C-alpha positions in Angstrom: -26.1 -36.3 5.7 -24.3 -37.2 8.9 -20.5 -36.7 8.9 -18.7 -39.4 10.8 -15.9 -37.8 12.8 -14.2 -41.1 13.7 -14.1 -42.1 10.0 -12.7 -38.6 9.1 -10.0 -38.9 11.7 -9.1 -42.4 10.5 -8.9 -41.2 6.9 -6.6 -38.3 7.9 -4.3 -40.6 9.8 -4.2 -43.0 6.8 -3.6 -40.0 4.5 -0.7 -38.8 6.5 0.7 -42.3 6.8 0.5 -43.2 3.1 1.3 -39.8 1.8 4.4 -39.4 3.8 5.4 -43.1 4.2 5.6 -42.9 8.0 5.6 -45.4 10.7 2.5 -44.8 12.8 4.0 -45.9 16.1 4.2 -42.2 17.1 0.4 -42.0 17.0 0.0 -43.8 20.3 2.3 -41.3 22.0 0.3 -38.3 20.7 -3.1 -39.9 21.6 -2.0 -40.3 25.2 -0.8 -36.6 25.4 -3.1 -34.1 27.1 -5.2 -32.1 24.6 -5.7 -28.8 26.5 -3.2 -27.9 29.2 -4.8 -26.2 32.1 -2.0 -25.4 34.5 1.2 -23.4 33.9 3.3 -26.5 34.0 1.1 -28.3 31.5 1.2 -25.2 29.3 5.0 -25.2 29.3 5.0 -28.9 28.5 2.6 -28.3 25.6 5.0 -25.9 24.0 7.9 -28.3 24.5 5.8 -31.1 22.9 4.9 -28.8 20.0 8.5 -28.0 19.4 9.4 -31.6 19.5 6.6 -32.4 17.1 8.0 -29.8 14.6 11.5 -31.4 14.9 10.0 -34.8 14.5 8.0 -33.7 11.4 11.1 -32.3 9.8 13.0 -35.5 10.4 10.1 -37.5 8.9 10.2 -35.3 5.7 13.9 -36.1 5.4 13.1 -39.8 5.9 10.4 -39.5 3.2 12.9 -38.2 0.7 15.1 -41.2 1.3 12.2 -43.6 1.1 10.9 -42.1 -2.1 14.3 -42.3 -3.7 14.5 -46.1 -3.2 10.8 -46.9 -3.6 10.0 -49.5 -6.3 7.6 -48.6 -9.1 5.0 -51.2 -8.0 5.0 -49.9 -4.4 4.7 -46.3 -5.7 1.6 -47.2 -7.8 -0.1 -49.0 -4.9 0.7 -46.1 -2.5 -0.6 -43.5 -4.9 -3.8 -45.4 -5.5 -4.4 -45.5 -1.7 -3.8 -41.8 -1.4 -6.2 -41.1 -4.3 -8.9 -43.2 -2.7 -8.4 -41.4 0.7 -8.4 -38.0 -1.0 -11.7 -38.8 -2.7 -13.4 -39.8 0.5 -12.0 -36.7 2.3 -13.3 -34.6 -0.6 -16.8 -35.8 0.0 -16.5 -34.9 3.7 -15.1 -31.5 2.9 -18.0 -30.8 0.6 -20.4 -31.8 3.3 -18.7 -29.3 5.6 -18.8 -26.6 3.0 -22.4 -27.2 2.1 -23.4 -27.0 5.8 -21.2 -23.9 6.4 -22.6 -21.9 3.5 -26.0 -22.0 5.3 -24.8 -20.2 8.3 -26.4 -16.7 8.5 -23.0 -15.0 8.5 -22.3 -16.4 5.0 -25.9 -16.7 3.6 -27.6 -13.4 3.5 -29.1 -11.2 0.8 -26.1 -8.8 0.8 -23.7 -11.5 -0.5 -24.0 -12.1 -4.3 -24.5 -15.7 -5.5 -21.2 -15.7 -7.4 -19.3 -14.7 -4.2 -20.7 -17.7 -2.5 -19.2 -20.0 -5.1 -15.9 -18.2 -4.6 -16.2 -18.7 -0.8 -16.8 -22.4 -1.3 -13.8 -22.9 -3.6 -11.6 -20.9 -1.2 -12.9 -23.0 1.7 -12.1 -26.3 -0.1 -8.7 -25.1 -1.2 -7.8 -24.0 2.3 -8.9 -27.3 3.8 -6.8 -29.2 1.4 -3.8 -27.1 2.1 -4.1 -27.8 5.8 -4.4 -31.6 5.6 -0.8 -32.2 6.4 -0.9 -29.8 9.3 -3.7 -31.7 11.1 -2.4 -33.0 14.4 -3.7 -36.6 14.7 -3.7 -36.6 18.4 -6.8 -34.4 18.3 -10.0 -36.5 17.9 -12.3 -33.9 16.3 -11.2 -33.1 12.8 -14.6 -31.8 12.0 -14.2 -28.7 14.1 -10.6 -28.2 12.9 -11.6 -28.2 9.2 -14.8 -26.2 9.9 -12.8 -23.4 11.4 -10.3 -23.5 8.5 -13.2 -23.3 6.0 -14.8 -20.4 8.0 -11.5 -18.5 7.8 -11.4 -19.1 4.0 -15.0 -17.8 3.7 -14.1 -14.8 5.8 -11.1 -14.1 3.7 -13.1 -13.9 0.4 -15.8 -11.9 2.1 -13.3 -9.4 3.5 -11.6 -9.0 0.2 -14.9 -8.4 -1.5 -16.0 -5.8 1.1 -12.6 -4.1 0.8 -12.9 -3.9 -2.9 -16.5 -2.6 -2.7 -15.3 0.1 -0.2 -12.5 1.2 -2.4 -14.6 1.4 -5.5 -17.5 3.3 -3.9 -15.4 5.7 -2.0 -15.8 9.3 -3.4 -12.1 10.0 -2.7 -11.1 7.1 -4.8 -13.3 8.1 -7.7 -12.1 11.7 -7.6 -8.4 10.6 -7.5 -9.1 8.1 -10.3 -10.5 10.7 -12.6 -7.6 13.1 -11.9 -5.1 10.3 -12.5 -6.6 9.5 -15.9 -6.9 13.2 -16.8 -3.2 13.8 -16.0 -1.8 10.8 -17.7 -3.2 11.4 -21.1 -3.0 7.7 -21.9 -6.4 7.8 -23.6 -5.4 10.5 -26.0 -4.1 9.0 -29.2 
């Protein structure tokens, strides 16, 4: 199934707007900003803009606290329903990303057990959800952003599994394990 990048971007903007109760007039400023600085001057400006974005984001969180404290119960219910609807649509898109990503040869080979693939999927979904708020809406390709986040989640699970396998199959670990149990006498009643 085809994943619509423009629809995903629109959902992310709406999610950040409704979830944090922000005015979206800042969106036009960020859309007009350059995406990838090329010269040294543009690079410096990028870091200045990034720092300004962090300051702006902190101020918006403070504003959110004030707004939530005076929000009426009816407005809260309407806003929460919109957020739930947006989250459901984003979840379907995230599952499409995960289902496509699990077919990549790096993550789909005979050496990876089937139960580890389900762990990789759940870690990928969880990681993508945890980075929704960090998505910078001035970027127009959320698909690549969340694909890389899911890949990193997959790699984290795979690396932890490989590390555990290496530890358990190492002869030094086995010998030390036997000596540790023999010296501790915790099995002797």
